[in-house]
N, CA, C and O atoms as a MOPAC input file, in Angstrom:
PM7 MOZYME 1SCF
protein

 N     84.01800 1   111.01400 1   100.82800 1
 C     84.48400 1   110.30100 1   100.37500 1
 C     84.80500 1   109.18400 1    99.76900 1
 O     85.00700 1   108.07600 1   100.26700 1
 N     84.87000 1   109.74700 1    97.92400 1
 C     84.67200 1   108.51900 1    97.24900 1
 C     85.15000 1   109.29800 1    96.17500 1
 O     84.69500 1   110.39500 1    95.85400 1
 N     86.53800 1   108.40800 1    95.35900 1
 C     87.01800 1   108.45900 1    94.40600 1
 C     87.39100 1   107.43100 1    93.63600 1
 O     87.60400 1   106.28500 1    94.03400 1
 N     87.46400 1   107.79200 1    92.63200 1
 C     88.01000 1   106.35300 1    91.76400 1
 C     89.15700 1   107.09500 1    90.29200 1
 O     88.94100 1   107.99500 1    89.48000 1
 N     90.01800 1   106.44000 1    90.45600 1
 C     91.14400 1   106.18300 1    89.86100 1
 C     91.72600 1   106.05600 1    88.51600 1
 O     92.75400 1   106.25300 1    87.86800 1
 N     90.24300 1   105.52300 1    88.42600 1
 C     90.15900 1   104.82400 1    86.80500 1
 C     91.38800 1   103.77400 1    85.98700 1
 O     91.60500 1   103.52100 1    84.80200 1
 N     92.02800 1   103.33900 1    87.28700 1
 C     93.11700 1   102.77800 1    86.61100 1
 C     94.17600 1   102.69000 1    86.59500 1
 O     94.84500 1   101.78700 1    86.09300 1
 N     94.62300 1   103.89700 1    87.31300 1
 C     95.90300 1   105.36800 1    87.10900 1
 C     96.56400 1   105.03400 1    88.85600 1
 O     96.16700 1   105.45800 1    89.94100 1
 N     97.60700 1   104.18500 1    88.53200 1
 C     98.59500 1   104.53300 1    90.08900 1
 C     98.84100 1   105.84400 1    90.04100 1
 O     98.74600 1   106.25000 1    91.19900 1
 N     99.15000 1   106.86300 1    89.20600 1
 C     99.56700 1   108.12300 1    89.71700 1
 C     98.24600 1   108.67400 1    90.37100 1
 O     98.36200 1   109.28400 1    91.43400 1
 N     96.76900 1   108.47300 1    89.71100 1
 C     96.40100 1   108.99700 1    90.06500 1
 C     95.50500 1   108.58300 1    92.02000 1
 O     94.99800 1   109.25100 1    92.92100 1
 N     95.69700 1   107.62900 1    91.84000 1
 C     94.93300 1   106.55400 1    93.28800 1
 C     96.34400 1   106.73200 1    94.12700 1
 O     96.37700 1   105.77700 1    94.90300 1
 N     97.59800 1   107.59500 1    94.31700 1
 C     98.34000 1   108.28400 1    94.91800 1
 C     97.78900 1   109.36900 1    95.16500 1
 O     97.15100 1   109.40700 1    96.21800 1
 N     97.82000 1   110.32200 1    94.51300 1
 C     96.95000 1   111.26600 1    94.24500 1
 C     95.54600 1   111.38000 1    95.09600 1
 O     95.31900 1   112.34600 1    95.82400 1
 N     95.12200 1   110.87300 1    95.01700 1
 C     94.06800 1   110.66300 1    95.34700 1
 C     93.97500 1   110.02200 1    97.40400 1
 O     93.35300 1   110.60600 1    98.29100 1
 N     94.67900 1   108.93100 1    97.53600 1
 C     95.81200 1   109.14600 1    99.54600 1
 C     96.00800 1   110.16900 1    99.42300 1
 O     95.74500 1   110.40500 1   100.60200 1
 N     96.23300 1   111.01700 1    99.08300 1
 C     97.40100 1   111.83600 1    99.40500 1
 C     95.98800 1   113.01300 1    99.17300 1
 O     96.60000 1   114.07800 1    99.08600 1
 N     95.27400 1   113.17700 1    99.10800 1
 C     94.23600 1   114.05900 1    99.23600 1
 C     93.67200 1   113.29700 1   100.51200 1
 O     93.18100 1   114.19200 1   101.20000 1
 N     93.53200 1   112.28900 1   101.05300 1
 C     92.58100 1   111.80700 1   102.01500 1
 C     93.37600 1   112.17700 1   103.37700 1
 O     93.04700 1   112.29900 1   104.55700 1
 N     94.64700 1   112.30100 1   102.60100 1
 C     96.10800 1   112.08400 1   103.88700 1
 C     95.68800 1   113.67300 1   104.81900 1
 O     95.49300 1   113.88300 1   106.01600 1
 N     95.67400 1   114.72600 1   103.39400 1
 C     95.37200 1   116.21300 1   104.14300 1
 C     93.92100 1   116.58600 1   104.32300 1
 O     93.27200 1   117.41900 1   104.95600 1
 N     93.77200 1   115.90600 1   103.74400 1
 C     92.32100 1   116.60800 1   104.76900 1
 C     92.44100 1   115.51200 1   106.10700 1
 O     92.01800 1   116.22200 1   107.01900 1
 N     92.79500 1   114.13000 1   106.74800 1
 C     93.23100 1   114.06800 1   107.64500 1
 C     91.38600 1   113.39100 1   108.29600 1
 O     90.67900 1   113.49000 1   109.29900 1
 N     91.35500 1   112.61300 1   106.70000 1
 C     90.04700 1   111.98800 1   106.68400 1
 C     90.48100 1   110.27900 1   108.78300 1
 O     91.35600 1   110.03800 1   109.61400 1
 N     89.46800 1   109.92900 1   108.48600 1
 C     89.59600 1   109.30000 1   109.56900 1
 C     89.64000 1   107.38100 1   109.42100 1
 O     89.63100 1   106.59100 1   110.36500 1
 N     89.69100 1   107.03600 1   107.88300 1
 C     90.03900 1   106.01100 1   107.34500 1
 C     90.02400 1   106.15900 1   106.42300 1
 O     89.44100 1   107.12800 1   105.93700 1
 N     90.63200 1   105.31200 1   105.75000 1
 C     91.02700 1   105.20900 1   104.76600 1
 C     90.93100 1   103.48100 1   103.66900 1
 O     91.81400 1   102.63500 1   103.80700 1
 N     89.92100 1   103.30100 1   102.82900 1
 C     89.00500 1   102.46200 1   102.49000 1
 C     90.23000 1   102.15300 1   101.04000 1
 O     90.64200 1   103.28900 1   101.27400 1
 N     90.86300 1   101.81500 1   100.18800 1
 C     91.89200 1   101.26400 1    98.99200 1
 C     91.32300 1   100.15600 1    98.38000 1
 O     91.01600 1    99.30300 1    99.21400 1
 N     90.95400 1    99.71500 1    96.72500 1
 C     91.53100 1    98.36400 1    96.41300 1
 C     92.11800 1    99.18100 1    95.34800 1
 O     91.80100 1   100.08600 1    94.57600 1
 N     93.54600 1    98.13500 1    95.79300 1
 C     95.04600 1    98.62100 1    95.19500 1
 C     95.80000 1    98.06900 1    93.46500 1
 O     96.29900 1    97.00900 1    93.09000 1
 N     95.55000 1    99.37400 1    92.79500 1
 C     96.28000 1    99.26700 1    91.51900 1
 C     97.12900 1    97.83500 1    91.10600 1
 O     96.95300 1    96.77500 1    90.50500 1
 N     98.31100 1    98.67800 1    91.96500 1
 C     99.42900 1    97.93600 1    91.86900 1
 C     99.63100 1    97.82700 1    92.99400 1
 O    100.04400 1    98.84400 1    93.55100 1
 N     99.43900 1    96.54500 1    93.86200 1
 C    100.00700 1    96.43100 1    95.10000 1
 C    101.83300 1    96.87100 1    95.63200 1
 O    102.38900 1    96.65200 1    96.70800 1
 N    102.45800 1    97.66700 1    94.14300 1
 C    103.88100 1    98.05900 1    93.90300 1
 C    103.88100 1    99.29200 1    94.71300 1
 O    104.40400 1    99.50400 1    95.80800 1
 N    103.11700 1   100.13900 1    93.87100 1
 C    103.44200 1   101.04700 1    93.43200 1
 C    102.27000 1   102.05000 1    94.70800 1
 O    102.00200 1   103.15600 1    94.23900 1
 N    101.72400 1   101.84100 1    95.89300 1
 C    101.62800 1   102.64400 1    96.31200 1
 C    102.12500 1   103.49500 1    97.48400 1
 O    101.77600 1   103.30100 1    98.64800 1
 N    103.10400 1   104.60800 1    97.01800 1
 C    103.95200 1   104.75300 1    97.82000 1
 C    102.95400 1   105.81100 1    98.51900 1
 O    103.49800 1   105.75400 1    99.62100 1
 N    101.79400 1   106.83000 1    98.73200 1
 C    101.23400 1   107.61500 1    99.57300 1
 C    100.54100 1   107.09500 1   100.94500 1
 O    100.12400 1   107.78500 1   101.87500 1
 N    100.53800 1   105.59600 1   100.79700 1
 C     99.79900 1   104.81100 1   102.34700 1
 C    101.28000 1   105.34100 1   103.02000 1
 O    101.24400 1   105.67900 1   104.20300 1
 N    102.33500 1   105.40600 1   102.42900 1
 C    103.60100 1   105.19200 1   103.58600 1
 C    102.70600 1   107.23500 1   104.72800 1
 O    102.63400 1   107.37500 1   105.94900 1
 N    102.32100 1   108.15000 1   103.77500 1
 C    102.39500 1   109.09000 1   104.31400 1
 C    100.66300 1   109.07500 1   105.14300 1
 O    100.32500 1   110.01900 1   105.85700 1
 N     99.66100 1   107.77700 1   104.87000 1
 C     98.79700 1   107.44200 1   105.43000 1
 C     99.39200 1   107.09800 1   107.14000 1
 O     99.19300 1   107.70300 1   108.19300 1
 N     99.99200 1   106.15800 1   106.89700 1
 C    100.07500 1   105.45300 1   107.60200 1
 C    101.44200 1   106.43900 1   109.28100 1
 O    101.60600 1   106.14500 1   110.46500 1
 N    101.98600 1   107.45700 1   108.46200 1
 C    102.63500 1   108.32200 1   109.56600 1
 C    101.44900 1   109.78800 1   109.51900 1
 O    102.32200 1   110.60300 1   109.81800 1
 N    100.55800 1   110.40200 1   109.41500 1
 C     99.32200 1   110.07400 1   109.69000 1
 C     98.80000 1   109.78400 1   110.38100 1
 O     97.92800 1   110.62500 1   110.59900 1
 N     98.70100 1   108.53500 1   111.35700 1
 C     98.24300 1   107.38100 1   112.01200 1
 C     96.67300 1   107.81200 1   111.05000 1
 O     96.04200 1   108.76300 1   111.51300 1
 N     96.04100 1   107.06000 1   109.65000 1
 C     95.21800 1   107.10000 1   109.56600 1
 C     94.68200 1   105.54900 1   109.35800 1
 O     94.60300 1   105.34900 1   108.14600 1
 N     94.44000 1   104.83500 1   109.81900 1
 C     94.46100 1   103.80100 1   109.16000 1
 C     93.24600 1   103.57400 1   107.93200 1
 O     92.14800 1   104.12500 1   107.86300 1
 N     94.08000 1   102.19800 1   106.66500 1
 C     93.85300 1   101.96800 1   105.93000 1
 C     93.45800 1    99.88000 1   105.88200 1
 O     93.76000 1    98.82800 1   106.44600 1
 N     92.69200 1   100.38800 1   104.88100 1
 C     92.05700 1    98.93900 1   104.48000 1
 C     91.98000 1    98.98500 1   103.59300 1
 O     91.41800 1    99.92100 1   103.02400 1
 N     92.79800 1    97.44200 1   102.67900 1
 C     92.83100 1    97.13300 1   101.19200 1
 C     91.30300 1    95.96500 1   101.52500 1
 O     90.84200 1    95.18700 1   102.36000 1
 N     90.99800 1    96.66400 1    99.98500 1
 C     89.73400 1    95.66700 1    99.78100 1
 C     90.13100 1    94.81900 1    98.41000 1
 O     90.96900 1    95.41100 1    97.73000 1
 N     89.81100 1    93.90000 1    98.02400 1
 C     90.28400 1    92.60400 1    97.03000 1
 C     91.70900 1    92.81600 1    96.89200 1
 O     92.05300 1    92.53200 1    95.74500 1
 N     92.56500 1    93.16200 1    97.53400 1
 C     94.08300 1    92.89500 1    97.31300 1
 C     94.83800 1    93.60800 1    98.25900 1
 O     94.57800 1    94.74700 1    98.64700 1
 N     96.09200 1    92.67600 1    98.73900 1
 C     96.17000 1    93.73100 1    99.11800 1
 C     97.78300 1    94.63100 1    98.60800 1
 O     98.00100 1    95.04200 1    97.46800 1
 N     98.82200 1    94.76900 1    99.90400 1
 C     99.92500 1    95.45100 1    99.04800 1
 C    101.64100 1    94.90300 1    99.69400 1
 O    101.88200 1    94.46300 1   100.81700 1
 N    102.46100 1    95.08800 1    98.73100 1
 C    103.33600 1    94.17400 1    99.39100 1
 C    104.03000 1    95.13400 1   100.01600 1
 O    104.92000 1    95.57000 1    99.28500 1
 N    103.98500 1    95.66700 1   101.12400 1
 C    104.18800 1    95.94700 1   102.12000 1
 C    103.62000 1    96.30900 1   103.00100 1
 O    103.22400 1    97.47400 1   102.95400 1
 N    103.35500 1    95.59300 1   104.05100 1
 C    101.58700 1    94.72200 1   104.24800 1
 C    101.59700 1    95.95900 1   105.65700 1
 O    100.55000 1    96.42600 1   106.10600 1
 N    103.11000 1    96.36200 1   106.23300 1
 C    102.97800 1    97.49300 1   107.25100 1
 C    102.21900 1    98.16400 1   107.10500 1
 O    101.47900 1    98.10000 1   108.08700 1
 N    101.72800 1    99.16800 1   106.11500 1
 C    101.53700 1    99.78500 1   105.31700 1
 C     99.87300 1    99.86600 1   106.37300 1
 O     99.58100 1   100.53100 1   107.36700 1
 N     99.29800 1    99.11100 1   105.76500 1
 C     98.09000 1    98.78000 1   105.97300 1
 C     97.05800 1    98.51000 1   107.51900 1
 O     97.52300 1    98.78700 1   108.62400 1
 N     96.07200 1    98.11400 1   107.39600 1
 C     96.04200 1    97.49200 1   108.85100 1
 C     94.93800 1    96.37600 1   108.72200 1
 O     94.64600 1    95.85400 1   109.79800 1
 N     93.98100 1    95.71000 1   107.13700 1
 C     93.71700 1    95.01300 1   107.27900 1
 C     92.93100 1    95.18000 1   105.65500 1
 O     92.35400 1    96.13800 1   105.14100 1
 N     93.26400 1    93.53300 1   105.06600 1
 C     92.86500 1    92.68500 1   103.99200 1
 C     91.59800 1    92.65200 1   103.98400 1
 O     91.54500 1    92.29600 1   105.16100 1
 N     89.81900 1    92.74800 1   103.49600 1
 C     89.17800 1    92.41100 1   102.69400 1
 C     89.23300 1    92.00600 1   101.68100 1
 O     89.90300 1    92.55100 1   100.80400 1
 N     88.29900 1    90.54700 1   101.43200 1
 C     88.03600 1    89.78900 1   100.11300 1
 C     87.12900 1    89.96200 1   100.15000 1
 O     86.71000 1    89.79600 1   101.29500 1
 N     85.91500 1    90.44800 1    99.02800 1
 C     84.28600 1    89.38500 1    98.94700 1
 C     85.15000 1    89.10600 1    97.07800 1
 O     85.14900 1    90.00100 1    96.23200 1
 N     85.65700 1    87.98300 1    96.89400 1
 C     85.84200 1    88.10600 1    95.54900 1
 C     84.82100 1    86.95200 1    95.55500 1
 O     84.21300 1    86.85500 1    94.48900 1
 N     84.47600 1    86.02600 1    96.53300 1
 C     84.17400 1    84.27500 1    96.32700 1
 C     82.84700 1    83.96100 1    95.57900 1
 O     81.89800 1    84.72900 1    95.73700 1
 N     82.72000 1    82.79200 1    94.71300 1
 C     81.24700 1    82.75100 1    94.78200 1
 C     79.74900 1    83.17400 1    95.61400 1
 O     78.65700 1    83.63900 1    95.28700 1
 N     80.38800 1    82.73200 1    96.81900 1
 C     79.59100 1    82.64400 1    98.08800 1
 C     79.81900 1    84.39200 1    98.37700 1
 O     80.89800 1    84.73200 1    97.89200 1
 N     78.95900 1    85.75100 1    99.14500 1
 C     79.56700 1    86.00300 1    99.33700 1
 C     79.84900 1    86.09300 1   100.65700 1
 O     79.21300 1    85.42100 1   101.47000 1
 N     81.15000 1    87.20200 1   101.14600 1
 C     81.71300 1    86.73100 1   102.39300 1
 C     81.94800 1    87.62300 1   102.46100 1
 O     81.51000 1    88.49100 1   101.70600 1
 N     83.14500 1    87.92100 1   103.85800 1
 C     84.80600 1    88.78500 1   103.81200 1
 C     85.70600 1    88.02600 1   104.65700 1
 O     85.67000 1    87.62100 1   105.81900 1
 N     86.48600 1    87.96900 1   103.73700 1
 C     87.39900 1    87.24700 1   104.09500 1
 C     88.20200 1    88.08800 1   105.07600 1
 O     87.77700 1    89.22400 1   104.86300 1
 N     89.25500 1    88.18100 1   106.16800 1
 C     89.49800 1    89.59300 1   106.98700 1
 C     90.61400 1    88.91300 1   107.05500 1
 O     90.69900 1    87.69200 1   107.19300 1
 N     92.11900 1    90.22700 1   106.89200 1
 C     93.85300 1    88.91100 1   107.39300 1
 C     93.90300 1    90.50300 1   107.92800 1
 O     93.79200 1    91.64300 1   107.47600 1
 N     94.09300 1    89.95300 1   108.93100 1
 C     94.61900 1    91.26300 1   109.84300 1
 C     97.11800 1    91.16000 1   110.13000 1
 O     97.96300 1    90.31000 1   109.84800 1
 N     97.15600 1    92.39100 1   110.70900 1
 C     98.49900 1    91.76300 1   110.97000 1
 C     99.17600 1    90.61000 1   111.76400 1
 O    100.33700 1    90.22800 1   111.62300 1
 N     98.38500 1    90.19800 1   112.49300 1
 C     98.37400 1    88.95700 1   112.89300 1
 C     98.67500 1    88.13500 1   111.73200 1
 O     99.79800 1    87.63200 1   111.71000 1
 N     97.95700 1    87.92200 1   110.84800 1
 C     98.07100 1    87.26600 1   109.67400 1
 C     96.81200 1    86.54500 1   109.93800 1
 O     96.39600 1    86.12200 1   108.86000 1
 N     95.93800 1    86.18600 1   111.01700 1
 C     94.24200 1    85.79000 1   110.97400 1
 C     93.47100 1    85.60500 1   110.12700 1
 O     92.91500 1    86.69800 1   110.01500 1
 N     92.79800 1    84.57000 1   109.03300 1
 C     91.97600 1    84.70800 1   108.31200 1
 C     90.45800 1    84.27100 1   109.32700 1
 O     90.35400 1    83.52700 1   110.30200 1
 N     89.48200 1    85.05600 1   108.62800 1
 C     88.32800 1    84.92600 1   109.63000 1
 C     87.59100 1    85.38700 1   108.19000 1
 O     87.85600 1    86.38500 1   107.52100 1
 N     86.33200 1    84.08900 1   107.85500 1
 C     85.80500 1    84.16600 1   106.63400 1
 C     84.82000 1    84.58200 1   107.46200 1
 O     84.79300 1    84.37900 1   108.67600 1
 N     83.95100 1    85.20400 1   106.77800 1
 C     82.67100 1    85.71600 1   107.67000 1
 C     81.20700 1    85.87700 1   105.99400 1
 O     81.08800 1    86.76400 1   105.14900 1
 N     80.54200 1    84.79400 1   106.17300 1
 C     79.44000 1    84.63700 1   105.29100 1
 C     78.31800 1    85.21000 1   105.34000 1
 O     77.37900 1    84.82800 1   106.03900 1
 N     78.31600 1    86.42600 1   104.41300 1
 C     76.98500 1    86.80400 1   104.76900 1
 C     75.20900 1    86.54700 1   104.04300 1
 O     74.85400 1    86.94000 1   102.93200 1
 N     74.42300 1    85.86200 1   104.96000 1
 C     73.12100 1    85.61200 1   104.28800 1
 C     72.07800 1    86.14300 1   104.62000 1
 O     71.75700 1    86.83400 1   105.58700 1
 N     71.37700 1    85.64200 1   103.43900 1
 C     70.18800 1    87.12600 1   103.01600 1
 C     69.09900 1    85.98200 1   104.36500 1
 O     67.96700 1    86.33200 1   104.69900 1

């Protein structure tokens, strides 16, 4: 399932709550506002892993990792709860 919150934080929270109610296996989210994703608490309580894309959230206890794909050379920079950063360069 893919949802577009159209830069609306309230809509993004509603969509995450929808995913939680459908008991998805995991949620990938690109946070619009790192301070306003209260719905991540529901995902955490439901035991659903959350991966943030290109931005973290203020309460990092609510996410499992962050993947950044914004550098000039395509790569994935993974941050996890142990604060380990791993750069993975994507080569053709």
